[in-house]
Structures are given as structure tokens and as C-alpha cells.
N, C-alpha and C positions, 0 to 999 in steps of 0.2 A: 512546407506547412509549418506554421508557427503555433505555439501553445494556445494562443487565443482562437485558433481556427477549429478547435474541438468544441463540441457542445458539452458542457459540464452539467451533471445532475446528481444531487444527493438523493438516496433512497434508503428507507428502512428495508430490512429483509423481506417483509411481507408485501412491500410495494413493488418489488422486482417482478417483472413479467417473466414467464417461463423462458422466453427468448433471451432476455437480458441475463438471467441466471445462467443459462446455457453458455452464453458468450463469455461471461466473466470466468466461469469455471474452465472453459476451453482455453482462454488466454492464460490463466494461472497454470494450468497443466502444461500448455505448450512451452512456457518459459521455465517454470520451476521444476517440472518433472522431466520433460523431454530434452529441452535445450541444456539445462544444467545437470542432467543425468542424476537426479536426486529422487530416490524412491521413498516417498512419504505419503501419509494420508492427508490430503489437502482439506478434506471435509472434517475439520477438527472439532466441530460442535460449537464453535464461537460465532459463526456467521449470522445466526438468527438474532443475536443481541447486538450486532454491529450496525453502523451506518456505512453505506456503500457509495463511493464516488465513482461515477462512470463518465469517462471522456469519450464521446463517440464522434466519428467522422460525419460531418453534416451530409444529410441526404442518403446515407448508406446504412446507418444503424451499426456499422462495424465499430467494435470497441478498440480504441487506440491507447487508452490508459485507464488504470483502475487502482484503487486502494480501498481498504476498509479502515474505519475509525472505531476504536474500541474504547468504551467508557472505562473510567477508573474502576479497578477492582475486578475486571473481567479476566485479563491475562496477567497484568501487573497491578500493583497498588495505584500506579499512575495511569493516566489516559495513554493510549497508544495508537500508532499507525501500523498497519501490517499489510502483507500481500501487495506491496507497492510494485507495480509492474507497468511497463510501457511495451506496446507491441513492437516486435523487432523491426518492422518496416518504418517505424517513426523514431527510432533511436538516433541520437546525435542532433536532434532538433529542439532540445531543451524541454521536451514534453514532461520529463520527470521533475524538472524544477517547478513547473506550473502545477503539477499534480501534488507534490509535497507542500508547496505554499498553500494551496487550497485546503489540504488536509489539516495543516497546522492552524490555519485561520478558523476552520470549523471547530476544532477542539477548543481553541481559545474562546470562541463565542459560546459554545455549548457547555463547557466546563471551565468557567473563568477561574484563573489562578492555579489550575491543576497542572503540575509538571507532566511531561510526556516522556515515556520510556519506549524504546524500540529494541528489537533484536535484529540487528543489521548484519548483512553479509559483510565480512571483514574488508573486502575490496572496495566497499562503498563508504568506508569510514570518512574519508576526506569530503565526499559529497555531502554527507549528513552534518559534518562539522560546519559546512557552509550555512547551515540553518540553525547553528547555535548548539548542536548536540555535542556532548563530550562522552568519551568512553568511560564506563563505570564497571567494566569487567575485563578479565583477560579474554583472549580469543578461545572459543570452545567449538567443538564439532556439533553441528546440528544437521542431521540427515546427510552427512558426508560433505558438508560445506562449512568452511570456517565462518563463524559468527562472533559478534561481541554485542553486549548490551550497551546502549547509549542513552543518555538522559539530557533533557532540555528543561530549564526552568527550576 
């Protein structure tokens, strides 16, 4: 399966169906809480103000990739991407690249000229550097996982 084989759709929080909301929360929990063994409150109060990108498998409705785009001033002074996740079954197929490219394109269109800051898991530093991000903090612990802040633009 290639990145183009997912059906991509942007939605505001209020536009998500209950089934879509359930699926995105389930995927986030499966990866960030269970797989990565990180106990944290995923429902951080920011989702309602975010834009949500869902990459679903055609004909199934199954969520293969997801991220949320945060407007400037919500989490950081800059715009941001967060909760960037690919379903385990689709890893190694460059789904994450297509996901981040779409997220960055959306932020550039929605918030022209706004720099982008992310709180990235440290092991993904090189991945994000491939999109023009540079580290702007030392590595820090967030919910038991090494992170660093990165900025683009």
C-alpha cells in the first residue's frame, strides 16, 4: 500500500463523526499509550481547537494515519503538528511522510508565513529534519519518552 492509497480528509473537531472520533482516539491510545507504554492523558483539551487529518483505508473506514494541526498560540506561539501517528500495520510504507507533508502544506495554506514548532520524540529527530525542522531544545522527558522541540521556518 502506498501513501496515495489512503483517502485523506481534513476535519474540524465538530465535523468528526462519533465513529471517526472513536477511531482516532483508539489509534492514538494503541500507539502512544499501549505500544509505547506511556501513561498520559491523551485528551489534553486541545482537540476541539485543532484541525484533524484522517487517512483512511478505502472501503473500510479504518484509520491508517492521523495527525492534528494546531493554530499558532494554542500550544506554542507557532503553528504546530501533533499526535502524528501511523497504524502499526502500515509502517515502513512511507505513510508518515505523506501524512507530515499534508500537515505542513495545510499549515502553510491556513497560516501563511507562520513558523511551525513541534514536540518530537527524540528518536524521530532525523525524520523531521528531512522536512526542514531543526532542534531548538535539549532532549527532555515527556511522559517517560525522550522528546525535543523542533522548529521549521
